[in-house]
N, C-alpha and C positions, 0 to 999 in steps of 0.2 A: 438327314442325320443331325442330331442335336449338337451344337457346337460345344456346349459346356461339358459334354461327357465323352467327346471323341478321343482325347488323349488317353483317358482311363481305359476306354474300350480297346484301343490298340495295345496298350501295355498288358492288359488283362489277357487278351487273346494270345499274344506272344508267350506270356507266362504259361498259359494252359497248354499250348503246343510244346513248349520246352519240357514241362512236367510230364506230359503224356509220352513224349519221346523217351525220356529217362525211365519211366515206368515200364514201357514196352521192352526196352533193351535189357534192363536188369531183371525184370520178371522172367524173361525168356532165359537168360543165363542162369538164374537161380533154379528154374525148372529143370534145365539140363543137369545141374549139380544134384538135384533131388533124384532124378532118374538114375544117375551114375551111382548114387548112394544107396539106391533101392528103398527110399523112404516111402511111407504111406502117402497115398494121393492127397489126402486132406492136409497133411503137414507140408507137402511140396507146394501145393496151390497157395496156402496161407502164407508160407515163407516168401514165395514169389511176389505176392501182392504187397506184403508189408515192406519188403526190401525195395521193390520198385517204387512204391509211394515215398518211402524215406529218401531214397536217392533223388527222386524228382523234386521233392520239396528242398532238399539240401542244395541241389544244383541251381535252382531258380532263385531261391530266397537268400542264399548265402554266396555260393560261388559266383553267380552272375550279378551280385549286388556290390555296392561300394565296399562292404565289409570284406568281400572275398577277392578283391583285386590283387592282394598280395599273392594269392594262389594262382590267379590267372596270369600274373606278370612274371612269375619265377620261371626257371628253366623247365621246359616241358617234361623231361624225364623225372625231375624232382617233384613236379606237380602231380604226375601220374602216380608216383609212389605214395605220396601223401594221400591222394584221393583214394587209392586202393586200400590203404590202412583204414580210412573212414568207412569205406563200403564193407570191409571185413568186420568192423565193429558193428555196423548195421546187421550183418548176418548173424552175429552171435546174439545180439539183442532180439532180433526177429525169431530166432530159433526158440528162445525161452518164451516169447510172447505167444508164438503159435501153439506150443505145448500147453500154455496156460489157457488160451482161448478155446482149445479143443479138449481140455481136461485130460491130457495124456502125459502127466508128470512121470508116470511109471516108465515111459520110453526114454527119459533123459539119461540114465546111466549108459544105455546103448549109444545114445548120441555122443556122449562125452568120449567113449572109447573110440569112436570113429573120427573124432576131430583131428588127430594127427595126419590123417589121410585126406579128410574133406577140406581142411583149411588151405593147404597148398593148391588143391584143385580149384577152390573158389577164388583164391588170389589170382591164379592164372586166368580164370574166366573174367574176373573183375578188371584186370589190366586190358583185356580186349574191349570190354564195355566202355571203360573210361576213354580209351584211344578213339573209339568210334564217336563218342560224344564230343570229344575235342575237335575231331575232324569235321563233324556236322557244324559245330559253332564257328570254326575257322572259315568254312565255305559259306555258311549262312543257311538257316533252315529253309527260308523261302527260295533262295537261289538253288539249293539242292533239289527242292521240290519241283521247280520249273525245269531243271535239267532232266530230272528223272521222268517227268510227265511230257516233256517235249513241248511245253507252252510256247517257246520261242524258236522251235526247230525251223520254222519259216518266219521271215521278218514280219513284225506286228507294228502297226502305227499306234502310238499312245500319247496322251497328254500328260506331261510330267513337269515337275518343278525341280530344278537343279540348284544346288548350293555349292559354290566354290569357296574354299577356305585356305589361307596361307598365313604363316607366322610373319610378323613384322620384323625386319632387321635381322634375319637369320644368319646372313653372311658375317655381320659384325659380331654376333654372338659366337659363331663358330670360330672366328679368329681369336676371340678372347678365351673360350673354354677348351679348344682343342677338339679333335674329331670324336674321341670316345665319350667325353662328357656331353658334347653336343648331341650325340646319337641317344644318350640316356635321357637328355632333356626333351628331345623331340618325341622319343618313345612314350615318356610320361604324359606329355602334352596330348598327343594323339589318343592315348588311353583315356584321359580325362574327358575329352570332348566328344568321344564316340557314343557313349551311353546316352547322353541327352538327345542325340539325334534319333537313336533307335526307340527310346521311350516316348518320343513324339511322332511316331509313325513313319520315320524315314529309314533309309537303308544306306549303308556305306558302300558306294559304288567302287571307289578307288582311293587308296592312300598314295599320295604323290609327294615324295620328299618330306618337306615340313608342313604339308597340308593334306587336304582330302577333297573328294567330290562326293557329295551325298545327293540322294534323290528321293522324291515322293511322287506318287500319282497325283495328278492335278487336284482332284477332290480332297484327298487326304491333306495336302499341303495348305489349301485355303480354308478347309473346314475347321472352324474354331481357331483360325490363325495359327495352325499347328507349326508351320515352318518358322514363324516368328517366336513361338514359345520355345522351339528348339534352339534359336539363336540366344534367347534370354538364358536358357538353362546351360548352354555352353559357356557363356561368360560367367555365369554364377559358379559353375563347376571349377573353372580355373581360379576364380577369386578365393574359393574355399580352400584351395591348396597353396595359397600365396606363401604362407610360412614354410611349407615344405620346399617349394621352388627356391626360396631365398636361402634356406639352409643348405640344401644340396648343391645348388648351382649359382647362388649369388645374383640371380636374375629372375624377373617375373615375366613370363612370355606374354606378348601382346599379339593380337591377330586381327585379320580383317575378313569380311565375308561379302560375297556377291551372289545374288539370287535372280534367277530368270526362269521362265517356264514357257512351254509350248509343245508343239508336236515333235516327237522323236521317233526314230525307228529302233525297235528293240529286237535283237536277234542273237542266237547262239553264235559263238566265234571260237576258232581254234579246232584242233584235231586231237593230238595226243593229250593236250590240256584243254579242257572245255571251260568256257565261261559265258556270261551273258554281256553283250556289248550294246552300247547306246550310241546312236549316230544321228547327225542332223545339225542344222545351223543353231538350234537352241543351245547346244553345248558351247559353241563358240561365243554366243552372245552372253551366256552366263559367265564365261571366263572374262569377257569384257566388263561385266558388272564388278568383278573382283578387281580388275585393273582400275575401274573408276573409283572404287573405295580407296585404293592406294593413292591415286592422284589427287583426290579431294581430302585425304586425311580422315576418312570415315571408318567407323567400326563395321558398318554394314550398308551396302548399297543394293537396292532392289529395283527391278524394272517396274515401269508404270503398269504394265499389263498384269503382273502378278499382284501388285498393290491394290489395284482396282477390283480384283476378284476376291479379295479377302472377306471373310464373313463379317468382320467388324472393323470399322475404321478406328485407328488409335492416334492420339495427338503426338505419339513418338515417331510417326511417319511424316517427314518434312520434304517437300519438293526441292530439288537443287538444280533443276534445268534439264537440258537435253545433252546427249552425247552422240557424236557421229559413230556409226558402227560400220565397219568394213563389210560390204556386201549388201547393206540396206540403203535404199535411196532417201529415206527419211530419217533424221536423227531420232533416237529413242529417249523418251522421257525417263528420268531416273530420280528415285527418292532416297533420302537417307533414313535408315531406321536406327533409333537410339535404344540399345538394349537397356533393360531395367538396371539401375544403379550405375 
C-alpha cells in the first residue's frame, strides 16, 4: 500500500460506507411512503434515490464534519427533530425534482392535495431512519458489521497498535471548575480528538473518564505513519479550539499519549449487551507507555517496537532510554514523539 495515499483511502472508504448506509435506509423508507401513497413506480423509485443520496451526502459531509458537530453534540431528541426537518425538506425538493426529471408536472396538483397526509407519514418514517443512523454511528459501523457477521464470535489473534490518551491535571481542573463544567470540558475535549483518530484509520475502542483508548490494525497504524498522523491531528484539533476552551472554561486542556502494539486477542464479550473486547499484555504495555509519557513530561511516548516498524523515520522521534515493564524480563525501549507545532 502506498504510504502517501493511505489516510485518504481510509477516510474515503468510511465516507462511502456511511453514504451508502444512509442511501439504503432512506431510499427504503421513501419507497414505503410511495407504496402507501399509491404513487407511480417511476416517481417512487426516483424519489427514493434522490432522497437517499441527499441524506447520505448531508450525513457524511455536514453532520459528520466539523461544521456539523453542533448537531451531533446537542441533546439527542433535539438533534433527531432538527434532522427530521431537514429530511422532510429533502422530500419536498425531491418530489418536485422527480416530477421534473420524469416530465410529469401534471401530477403535481394531486401530489399537493395528498401532502397533509403524506408529510406526517414521512416524518414518522424519517424519525425511524434518523434514529437507526444515530444508533449505527454510536455503536460504530465496523463494530456493528463484525457483531452481525460474527467475525469475532470465536477469539481471533491479531496484530494491533493501541493508543492510550489521558488529560493532564484533570483533578486540579475539576476542583477549579466544579463537576458540571468539568464534564462539559471533558465532553468537548473527547469530541475534538475523536475525529482525527477515525480520519487516520483508527477506531475508538473505549472512552475512559477524561481519556480514551484507540486502536489500529498493525499495518494500518505503521502504513504512512498513520498513528503519528493521528497524534499530530489530535493536538492540532485542540489547538484550533483554544479560543473556545478559554472562553467557555478558562483553561486549555493538555494531554499525553502512549502508544504500543503487538499481538492481542479479539473476541465478542457480554450477553444482554454485546461488544468486541481486546485482551493481552499489549494493552497493559500500551498503558505503561502513557504512564511513561506522564513521568517524563512528554506529549507522546511510543514503544521502540512500533517506532521501528513505521514506514518513514522522522526526526521528531527521539530515544529517551528504557523502562522496566511489569511482567517483562527485559526493559522496553521508549521514544518520545513530538507532535507538529
